[in-house]
N, C-alpha and C positions, 0 to 999 in steps of 0.2 A: 882035701878040698880040691875040686877041679879048677883048671885054669879059668874056665868061664865063670864059675861061681866067685872066684877070687876077684876077677875084674869087676863083676857087678857089685860086690861088697865094697871094693875100693871106691867105685864111683859114688856109692851111697854115702860113704864117709866124707868124701870130698864135697858132696852136695850139702851135707850138714854143716861142715866147716864154712862153706861159702855163705850159707844163710846166716849163720851166727855172727859172722864178721861183717855183715852188711854189704857183701860183694854183689854188685848188680849183675844179673844174667843178661844174655843177649836177647832182649825182648823189645818189641815195638809197641809201646803204649801210647796211644794217641792223646792229644790235648783234650779231645772231647770226652774220653774216658775219665781223665783226671777232673774235668769240670763236673761231670756227672756224679762221681763218687764224692767229691768235696761238698757239692750241694746237698747230697743225700746225708752226709755226716752232720752238716749244719742242722738239717731237719730233725735228726735223731738226738741233738744235743739238749736233752731235757734238763741237764744240770747247769747249762749256761746261765750267767747272771745278767743277761742283757737288759732286762727290765728292772733290775734291782739297783742299777748304778746310775748316778746322776753326775755328769761331768760339768765342771766349770772351766770352759776353754779359755776365757778371757781374751788376751790379745794375740794376734798372729805375729810370728817372729821369723827369723831365717836361720838356716843351718850355719853354725859358726858364731852367731851373735851371743855374746855372754851377758848381755843386759837382761835383767829379769823383767820380762813383759807380763808376768803373771804372779802378782804378789800373794794370791790365795792358792790353796791346794787345788790340784786337778780334780780329785774325787771329792765332791761337795759334801757328801754324807759320810766320808771315811770308810772304815772297814765294814763290809756287809756281813755281820755276824751270823745271820740266818743262812747265808750262802756258805760261809766257811765251816759250818757244822756238818755239811754234806760229806760223805765218806772220802771222795777223791780229793777234795780240798783239804780236809782235816789231815789225811795221811800225807799229802804233799807238804803241808806246813810243817810237819814234824821233821822234814828233811832239811829245812832251811838253816839249821845250826850245825850241819854235819860237815861243812866244807871250809877250807882255808881260802880266803879271797885271793891271795897272791898266787900267781902261776909259778912263782919261784920257790914255792914250798911243796915238798912231797906230801901227798895225802896219805894218812894212815886210817884205813877203814876198819872200824871196830865191828865185832859181831852184832852189837845193838844197831849200828848204822845199817849193816846188811839186812837185818831183820826189818828195819823201817823201810828200806828200799823195796823189799819183798812185799810188805804190807801195802805199800802204795800201788805196786803193780797188780796185786790181787784185787784191789778196789777198782783200778782202771779196767782190768780185764773182765770185771763183772758188768760193765756197761755195754749197751747196744752199739755205741760208737765204735768201740774196739772190736766187737764181734763182727760188725760190718767191714771194718778195716781188714781184719784177718781174712774174711771171705774174699774180699777184692784181691788182696795180695796173693792168696793161694791160686785164684783164677789166673793171675798174671805170672804164675810160676816164680814168685819172689818170696814165698814163704811156704813152709810145710803145713799140712793140714793138722798135724798134732799140735794142740793148743800149748802144751808145756814147752815144746821146742820153739814155737813162735814166741812165747814169752821170754825164753832164754835168748833168742835172737835180738829182740828189742832191748832186753836188759843189757846185753853186751854193747849195743849201739849207744844206749843212753848213759849207762853207768860205768862202762869200761874206762879205766884210767889211761891217759896218754900224756905226752909231754908237749907243752908249749914253750918251755924253757929248757935248755940243755941239761940233761941229767936229773930233771925234776919231774916225776910222774905225778903232776898235780892238777890235772884238768879232766873234766868229763863233759859230755854233751849236756847232761842235765844241769850241772853247775853253771856252765857257760850260758845256756839259753834261758834258764829260769831264774838264776840268782845273779849272774854277772860276776866278772873276775877283774882283777887289776893286772894289767900288763901295758906299761906305757900309757896309763889312763884306764878308762873303763872299757871293757869289751863284753859283748853279750848284754844280758839283762833285758829280755824281751817278753817278760811276763807281767801282766797287769796285776796279778795277785801279789807278786813281789813288790811291784811299784806301790800299790796302795798300802801294804803293811809297812814299808820303809817310809813312805810319806807320812803316815800316821805317827811314826816315831820321830819325825823331823830329820831323817837321814837322807831323804830325797827331796830335791827342790825342782819343781816343775817351772820351766822358764817361758812357757808359751808354746803354741803349736805352729808348725809349718804347713801341714796338710792333714785333712781328715777325710774319712770315707765311710758311708753306710754299707753294711753287708746284708741289710734286710732285717736285722734284729737289733733293736735299740737305735737311738739317734746317731751314735757313732760306733762304727765297728773297727776301724783302724785309725790310729793317730801317729803322726810323725812329728818329732820334736827334738830340741836340745834339752839337756837336763844336767843336774849335778847330783852325784851320789857320794855321800861322806865328804863333800867339798870338792870332789874331783869332777871336772867338766867333761861331758860327752856331747859333741856337736850335733850328732844325728842318731836318733834311736826311733824304733817303731814298735808298737804294741798292738796286739789284738785286744779289743775291749770286750769283756764279758764272756769270752769263750771259756769252756770248762777245761780243766787239766787234761782230761781224756781226749777232747777234740784237738788240742794243741799237740799232744803226743801223737795222735793219729795222723793229722795233716803233715806234720814235720817228718814223721817216719815214712809216709807214703812218698813224699817229695825226695827224701834222702835216698830211697831205694829206686825210684823211677827217674829222677832228674838230678843225680848227684853233681855237685859243683856247677849248677846252672839254675835257671829260673823255671819255676813249676806253676802252671796255671791253676787258679783256684776260683771257685764260684760260691758265693754265699747262698742264702735261701730266702730270697725276697719274693713277696707277693704283689709288690707295688708296681712292678714293671721297670724299675730303675736298674741300671747296670750295677752288678755286684761283683764284677770280676776284679781280681787282683792277682799278685804273684807271691810265691815264697821262694826265697833264695836259700840254697843249701851249700855248705862246704864240707868236704870230707877231710878228716885228719887221719893220716896213716902212721901207725906205730907198731913196730915189731911184726910186720907182715899182715896186720889187720886194719880194718877200716872202721873209724868211729865218726860219730856226728861231731864235726868241728864247730858248726854254727848253723842256725836256721832262723829265719825271721821274715815277716811279711814285708812286702814292698809294693808301691803303687805302680 
């Protein structure tokens, strides 16, 4: 092999490693580009449950207030079964019993659990939302054009295990964002799907809202609130309401790759002329030389 060919091969390998580990390249992606792609993704979100959900907001409260200002559930009609039978929801729900809630316990991922993760990503990657996300990230030189390599890149970002407690490889981006974890209280849990399923079981107690916002689909697109999960209090949490699993994976992945450890501008898809801009905050967790999704959540 010539010296020139060796150098080219080495650079190619390094690029693949960089993509799969979530390493951001030196690119200049404007806020306008992020607002445009996020609005387009909302328009493509045909699996969103915005019109199928009815919220019972009840009383306003404040962050840190432990008094229950909302004696009734947040989701008035409970679990939307017609929505949860859709492929991406159904496959995601099968993952909910795969994780140990405490970050102080090492996760043991079984072959069946790996298969369930793969089935979820197969369903997500069949959607127009993820196809548009892939096209955008390729154009920004943040993903490879090969779909399988892009899928592996996102799989590492979302399902790669890392440590939040010394010596315990017990956390992943998916578990943190979609399910929630216990580390000196509740951390994560930013999924309305998780919220409504646990609320229906009586394991989540909605305590009232601090702020809400419309993103152009449904009466409420974002909600900020305190809550209790399995009796453990969380003073401040935010949820996107009605967004599909693929839209949340897409928006959080884009923000992780383009605005790591910072705020990322997002725009909904409103036709009423109201402002639908909000932000997503991402955090990077580094473990053994790789970068994983530490957290991602919407913020006003």
